[in-house]
C-alpha positions as CSV (number, residue, x, y, z in Angstrom):
1,M,113.5,66.4,121.0
2,F,113.3,69.9,119.6
3,C,109.8,70.7,121.0
4,T,110.7,69.5,124.5
5,N,113.9,71.4,124.6
6,W,112.2,74.6,123.6
7,K,109.0,73.9,125.6
8,L,106.8,73.9,122.6
9,Q,103.5,72.2,122.5
10,V,102.3,70.6,119.3
11,N,98.6,70.7,118.5
12,L,98.1,67.3,116.9
13,K,94.6,68.3,115.7
14,K,96.2,70.9,113.4
15,T,99.3,68.9,112.5
16,K,99.1,67.0,109.3
17,V,101.5,65.2,106.9
18,V,101.4,65.7,103.2
19,I,103.6,63.4,101.1
20,F,104.3,65.1,97.8
21,N,104.4,62.9,94.7
22,K,103.5,63.5,91.1
23,A,100.4,61.3,91.2
24,G,99.1,63.0,94.3
25,R,98.3,59.6,95.9
26,L,97.9,59.0,99.6
27,F,100.2,56.4,101.1
28,K,98.1,54.4,103.6
29,D,100.9,52.1,104.6
30,V,103.1,54.9,106.0
31,N,102.8,56.1,109.6
32,F,104.1,59.3,111.1
33,L,104.3,59.5,114.9
34,F,104.8,62.4,117.3
35,G,105.7,60.6,120.5
36,S,103.1,57.8,120.6
37,E,100.5,59.8,118.7
38,N,99.7,59.1,115.0
39,I,99.8,62.1,112.7
40,E,97.1,62.2,110.0
41,I,98.3,61.9,106.4
42,T,96.3,64.1,104.0
43,S,96.3,65.0,100.3
44,S,96.3,68.8,100.9
45,Y,97.0,71.2,103.6
46,C,96.4,74.9,104.0
47,Y,99.6,76.6,105.1
48,L,99.7,80.4,105.6
49,G,96.5,80.7,103.6
50,L,97.7,78.8,100.6
51,T,96.5,75.2,100.0
52,L,99.4,72.8,99.2
53,S,98.4,69.7,97.3
54,S,100.3,66.4,97.4
55,S,100.5,66.4,93.6
56,G,102.4,69.7,93.7
57,S,99.7,71.4,91.7
58,F,98.3,74.7,92.8
59,S,95.0,74.4,91.0
60,L,93.1,73.8,94.3
61,A,94.9,76.9,95.8
62,K,93.9,79.1,92.8
63,K,90.3,77.8,93.0
64,Q,90.1,78.6,96.7
65,L,91.7,82.1,96.2
66,S,89.2,82.8,93.5
67,Q,86.3,81.7,95.7
68,K,87.5,84.1,98.4
69,A,87.8,86.9,95.8
70,R,84.3,86.1,94.5
71,K,82.9,86.6,98.0
72,A,84.8,90.0,98.2
73,V,83.3,91.0,94.8
74,F,79.8,90.0,96.0
75,S,80.3,92.3,99.1
76,L,81.2,95.1,96.7
77,K,78.1,94.7,94.6
78,P,76.3,97.8,96.0
79,L,79.4,99.9,95.0
80,L,79.2,98.6,91.5
81,R,75.6,100.0,91.2
82,S,76.6,103.3,92.7
83,S,77.8,106.4,90.9
84,L,81.5,105.8,91.5
85,S,83.7,106.3,88.5
86,P,85.4,103.2,86.9
87,K,88.8,104.6,88.1
88,A,87.5,104.6,91.8
89,L,86.1,101.1,91.4
90,L,89.4,99.8,90.0
91,R,91.2,101.3,93.0
92,I,88.9,99.4,95.3
93,Y,89.3,96.3,93.1
94,N,93.1,96.5,93.4
95,A,93.0,96.9,97.2
96,C,90.2,94.5,98.1
97,I,90.1,91.8,95.4
98,K,93.3,91.7,93.4
99,S,95.3,91.3,96.7
100,I,93.3,88.2,97.4
101,L,93.7,86.8,93.8
102,L,97.5,87.3,93.8
103,Y,98.2,86.0,97.3
104,G,101.2,83.7,97.1
105,C,101.5,84.0,93.3
106,E,105.2,84.0,93.6
107,V,104.9,80.4,94.5
108,W,101.9,79.1,92.5
109,G,102.5,81.4,89.4
110,K,104.4,78.7,87.4
111,D,101.1,76.9,87.0
112,Y,99.4,77.6,83.7
113,M,97.4,80.8,83.5
114,N,94.9,81.8,80.7
115,D,91.4,83.4,80.4
116,N,89.8,80.2,81.7
117,C,91.9,80.3,84.9
118,P,89.7,80.9,88.0
119,I,91.9,83.9,88.9
120,E,91.5,85.5,85.5
121,I,87.8,84.8,85.4
122,I,87.2,86.9,88.6
123,Q,89.0,89.9,87.1
124,N,87.1,89.6,83.8
125,R,83.8,89.5,85.5
126,F,84.6,92.5,87.6
127,C,85.6,94.5,84.5
128,K,82.3,93.6,82.8
129,N,80.4,94.6,85.9
130,V,82.2,97.9,86.1
131,L,81.4,98.6,82.4
132,G,77.9,97.3,82.6
133,V,78.4,95.1,79.5
134,H,77.1,91.5,78.8
135,R,79.1,88.7,80.3
136,S,79.8,87.3,76.8
137,S,81.6,90.5,75.9
138,S,85.3,90.2,74.9
139,N,87.6,89.9,77.9
140,S,90.5,91.7,76.2
141,A,88.2,94.5,75.0
142,C,86.9,95.1,78.6
143,R,90.4,95.1,80.0
144,A,91.5,97.5,77.3
145,E,88.6,99.8,77.9
146,L,89.5,100.0,81.6
147,G,93.3,100.2,80.9
148,I,94.2,97.1,82.9
149,F,96.3,94.0,82.0
150,P,95.6,90.3,82.4
151,V,96.3,88.9,85.8
152,D,99.0,86.6,84.4
153,L,101.1,89.7,83.6
154,D,100.9,90.8,87.3
155,V,101.8,87.3,88.3
156,S,104.8,87.2,86.0
157,V,106.1,90.6,87.3
158,R,105.8,89.4,90.9
159,I,107.6,86.2,90.1
160,V,110.5,88.1,88.5
161,K,110.7,90.6,91.4
162,Y,110.7,87.6,93.9
163,W,113.4,85.9,91.9
164,L,115.5,89.1,91.9
165,R,115.1,89.3,95.7
166,L,116.2,85.7,96.0
167,R,119.4,86.4,94.0
168,Q,120.4,89.1,96.5
169,L,120.2,86.7,99.4
170,N,123.1,84.8,101.0
171,Y,123.4,81.3,99.5
172,S,122.9,79.7,102.9
173,S,119.3,81.1,103.1
174,H,116.5,78.5,102.8
175,P,114.6,80.1,99.9
176,L,117.7,80.2,97.8
177,Q,118.6,76.6,98.6
178,V,115.1,75.5,97.6
179,D,115.2,77.5,94.4
180,A,118.6,75.8,93.5
181,L,117.1,72.4,94.1
182,L,114.0,73.1,92.0
183,S,116.2,74.5,89.2
184,Q,118.2,71.3,89.2
185,Q,115.0,69.3,88.9
186,Y,113.8,71.1,85.9
187,L,117.1,71.4,84.0
188,P,118.0,68.8,81.3
189,E,120.6,66.3,82.5
190,N,123.5,67.7,80.5
191,S,123.0,71.3,81.6
192,R,122.8,70.8,85.4
193,R,125.2,72.7,87.6
194,K,128.0,70.7,89.1
C-alpha cells in the first residue's frame, strides 16, 4: 500500500469521496474503504480552497468565493468612507478583494458569467460604493466611470494564459493529459482526435 510504504498517515476525518456525475446524486449503495475504515461519500468537497461539487458545476464555489469577498469588502467599509481617491480604493480592491473573487478561475471560469453572477455582483457593488451612487445605478456606467472591466473579461484572460502555459508543458504532465481528456469529451464525435 502506497501510504504504508511512504509512512504516510491518512486522516479519515478529513478524507472524503466525491463521485462526479451530471445529476450530482449521491450513491448510497457504494462503499469506499481505507483498510477496514469506511470513507464518507459527499456531494461536495473543499480542495485547496475551491469547492468541488459532484455535479461538476462550480456555482457553489463561486458563491462561497463571493461570500469571502463580501466579508473582505465589509472589513474595508471604513476606507470607503475615508478621503482616499477612487484610484487608491481600486488598488486596494484589486489586492484584497479581486484576488479572492478570481481564485481558481482558470478552473471554474467555463461556467456562465454575467452581471447576475455572484462574482460580478461583488465588483459592481464595490464600484457603486466607491462612487457613492445608488445601488440601482447602471453597472456598466459605474465600471466605465472607474475605468475597469467586467470580471468575466479578467476570467477569460486568465483562462487563455493558463491554456497557453499548458501548451508549453510536456505531454506527459497531468494537467495536459486532463485537458486532452476534457477536450475529447466536448468535441463532436466526428472531430475527435485519433
